[in-house]
C-alpha positions in Angstrom: -6.8 23.3 6.3 -5.7 19.9 4.9 -7.1 18.6 1.7 -8.3 15.5 3.5 -10.0 17.3 6.4 -13.1 15.4 7.4 -12.1 12.2 5.5 -11.4 8.8 7.0 -8.7 6.5 5.6 -7.8 2.8 6.1 -4.2 1.7 5.4 -3.2 -1.9 5.7 0.3 -2.6 7.0 1.0 0.8 8.4 3.3 0.1 11.3 6.6 0.5 9.4 8.3 1.5 6.2 6.2 2.8 3.3 3.0 2.0 5.2 4.0 4.1 8.2 5.0 7.0 5.9 1.6 6.8 4.2 -0.2 6.9 7.5 1.8 10.0 8.5 1.2 11.7 5.1 -2.6 11.1 5.1 -2.9 12.2 8.7 -0.9 15.4 7.9 -3.4 16.1 5.1 -6.2 16.0 7.7 -7.6 12.4 7.4 -8.4 10.3 10.4 -6.3 7.2 9.6 -6.9 3.7 10.8 -4.1 1.4 10.0 -3.4 -2.3 10.5 -0.4 -4.2 11.8 0.2 -7.9 12.1 2.9 -8.4 14.7 4.6 -5.0 15.3 2.5 -3.7 18.1 5.2 -1.5 19.5 6.0 0.0 16.1 2.3 0.6 15.5 2.1 2.5 18.9 5.1 4.6 17.8 3.4 5.6 14.6 0.2 6.6 16.5 2.3 8.7 18.9 4.2 10.4 16.0 0.9 11.3 14.3 -0.7 12.6 17.4 2.5 14.6 18.3 2.2 16.3 14.9 -1.5 17.1 15.5 -3.0 14.3 13.5 -5.3 11.3 14.2 -4.3 7.7 13.8 -5.7 4.4 15.2 -3.8 1.1 15.1 -5.7 -2.2 14.7 -4.2 -5.7 14.8 -5.4 -7.5 11.7 -4.1 -10.2 9.2 -4.7 -9.3 5.6 -4.8 -13.0 4.7 -7.9 -13.4 7.0 -10.8 -12.5 4.6 -13.3 -13.0 7.4 -11.9 -10.0 9.2 -12.5 -7.6 6.4 -16.1 -6.4 7.2 -15.3 -5.6 10.8 -12.1 -3.9 9.9 -13.8 -1.6 7.4 -16.6 -0.9 10.0 -13.9 0.2 12.6 -12.2 2.4 10.1 -15.4 4.2 9.3 -16.3 4.8 13.0 -14.4 8.1 13.6 -16.3 10.0 10.9 -19.2 7.8 10.0 -17.9 6.9 6.6 -14.7 5.6 4.9 -13.3 7.6 2.0 -9.9 6.2 1.2 -8.5 2.7 1.2 -4.8 2.0 0.8 -3.9 -1.7 0.3 -0.2 -1.8 1.4 0.4 -4.9 3.5 2.3 -7.7 1.7 4.6 -10.6 2.1 7.9 -10.4 0.2 9.0 -14.0 0.0 12.3 -14.2 -1.9 13.3 -17.6 -3.2 14.2 -19.3 -6.4 11.3 -21.2 -8.0 13.1 -24.5 -7.2 12.8 -23.7 -3.5 9.2 -22.6 -3.3 6.9 -24.9 -1.3 3.2 -25.2 -1.5 2.9 -23.6 2.0 5.0 -20.6 0.9 2.9 -20.2 -2.2 -0.4 -20.4 -0.4 0.7 -18.0 2.4 2.0 -15.3 0.0 -1.0 -15.4 -2.4 -3.4 -15.3 0.5 -1.8 -12.1 1.8 -0.8 -10.4 -1.4 -3.7 -11.3 -3.7 -6.7 -13.1 -2.1 -6.9 -10.7 0.8 -6.5 -7.5 -1.3 -9.1 -8.7 -3.7 -11.8 -9.0 -1.1 -10.6 -5.8 0.6 -11.0 -3.9 -2.6 -14.4 -5.5 -3.1 -15.4 -4.3 0.4 -14.0 -0.9 -0.2 -16.1 -0.4 -3.3 -19.2 -1.4 -1.3 -18.7 1.1 1.5 -16.8 4.0 0.0 -19.0 6.9 -1.1 -19.0 8.2 -4.7 -15.7 9.9 -5.3 -13.8 7.6 -3.0 -10.2 6.5 -3.5 -8.7 3.0 -3.7 -4.9 2.8 -3.9 -2.8 -0.4 -4.0 0.9 -0.8 -3.5 2.6 -2.9 -6.2 6.3 -3.2 -7.1 8.6 -2.4 -9.9 9.4 -6.1 -10.0 6.3 -6.6 -12.2 8.3 -5.0 -14.9 11.7 -6.3 -13.7 11.4 -10.1 -13.6 14.7 -10.9 -11.9 15.5 -14.2 -10.2 14.0 -15.1 -6.8 11.0 -12.8 -7.0 8.6 -15.1 -8.9 6.0 -15.3 -6.1 6.1 -11.7 -5.1 6.1 -10.3 -8.6 3.3 -12.6 -9.8 1.1 -11.6 -6.9 1.7 -7.9 -7.5 1.0 -8.3 -11.2 -2.3 -9.9 -10.3 -3.0 -7.0 -8.0 -2.3 -4.5 -10.8 -4.9 -6.3 -12.9 -7.5 -6.1 -10.1 -6.8 -2.3 -10.0 -7.3 -1.8 -13.7 -10.6 -3.7 -13.8 -12.0 -2.2 -10.6 -11.3 1.2 -12.0 -13.6 0.4 -14.9 -16.2 -1.3 -12.8 -16.5 1.6 -10.3 -15.6 4.6 -12.4 -19.2 5.6 -13.0 -19.4 6.4 -9.2 -16.3 8.6 -9.4 -14.3 6.1 -7.4 -10.7 6.1 -8.6 -8.6 3.0 -8.3 -4.8 3.1 -8.9 -1.6 1.3 -8.0 1.8 2.7 -7.1 5.0 0.7 -7.9 8.0 1.8 -5.7 11.5 1.3 -7.0 14.4 0.7 -4.6 13.2 2.2 -1.3 14.9 2.4 2.1 12.9 -0.1 4.0 13.7 -3.1 6.2 12.6 -5.4 3.3 15.0 -3.7 0.9 18.0 -3.9 3.1 17.2 -7.5 4.3 16.8 -8.8 0.8 19.6 -7.0 -1.1 23.3 -7.3 -0.3 25.4 -4.2 -0.6 26.5 -4.9 -4.2 22.9 -5.2 -5.3 22.0 -2.0 -3.5 24.7 -0.2 -5.3 23.6 -1.6 -8.6 20.1 -0.5 -8.1 21.2 3.0 -7.3 23.4 3.0 -10.4 20.3 2.3 -12.6 18.2 4.9 -10.9 18.1 8.3 -12.7 18.1 10.3 -9.4 21.0 8.3 -8.2 19.8 7.4 -4.7 17.6 5.0 -2.8 14.1 6.3 -2.4 12.7 7.2 1.0 9.3 5.9 2.3 8.1 9.5 2.2 8.8 9.7 -1.5 6.3 6.9 -2.1 3.8 8.2 0.5 3.7 11.6 -1.2 2.5 9.9 -4.4 -0.1 8.0 -2.5 -1.1 11.3 -0.8 -1.6 12.8 -4.2 -3.8 9.9 -5.4 -5.8 10.1 -2.2 -6.5 13.8 -2.7 -8.8 15.9 -4.9 -6.2 16.8 -7.5 -6.0 13.1 -8.7 -9.7 13.1 -9.7 -8.9 12.4 -13.4 -6.5 9.6 -12.8 -7.8 6.1 -12.5 -6.8 2.6 -13.6 -3.2 3.6 -13.7 0.1 2.2 -12.3 2.4 5.0 -11.2 6.0 4.0 -11.0 7.5 6.0 -8.2 11.0 4.8 -8.8 13.3 7.8 -9.1 13.6 7.0 -12.8 14.9 3.4 -12.4 15.8 2.0 -15.8 13.8 -1.1 -16.7 
């Protein structure tokens, strides 16, 4: 039996990368996982097929995290398979990489709508519908502690998300709901390879204690732990799943 048998989970941005790995991990632990995708319908279908082939249950739903009006229906759909929703993982995000001098108002508004405004109201909704003992997990970034050039928008939005997590943990702790964030280090995703030339990739590996790029499953396993019963005494925390990256 899996530790999440009988549970239902909602994962935003689950069609690829870390999100897809989280969907696979939670499903392997027994949860019925509803996950969202924005444009990658074919990739979302692949994730569903992989989960089903492994004996799990996954449902893909097209949804834009920036659209706050879609939040109530999304949470209702995620609760349909079991009658309740037990776990919410806020993973979807934009990673706009640009120097401050090049940032436009539209870039700013789009990123913060997706990375901060949407997650705020999704966490609010999760706390309304999750039963006592539920789990809320948000994906942040090590860039909140590594303020390097070109990541101002992304790092600032994730820093805000970490504050939402800390405060929500205190507001909902009396109900046994745990709220935590996970900050990946250098992880082998499309975003990592698209935004980092080879020399930067090598540099990041050189400052990582385990001397390699992380895999999406490395991050998903941390999320799986936080979603399960063994994490019951951990809340309001940011777990740096970075392979020991020096910061």
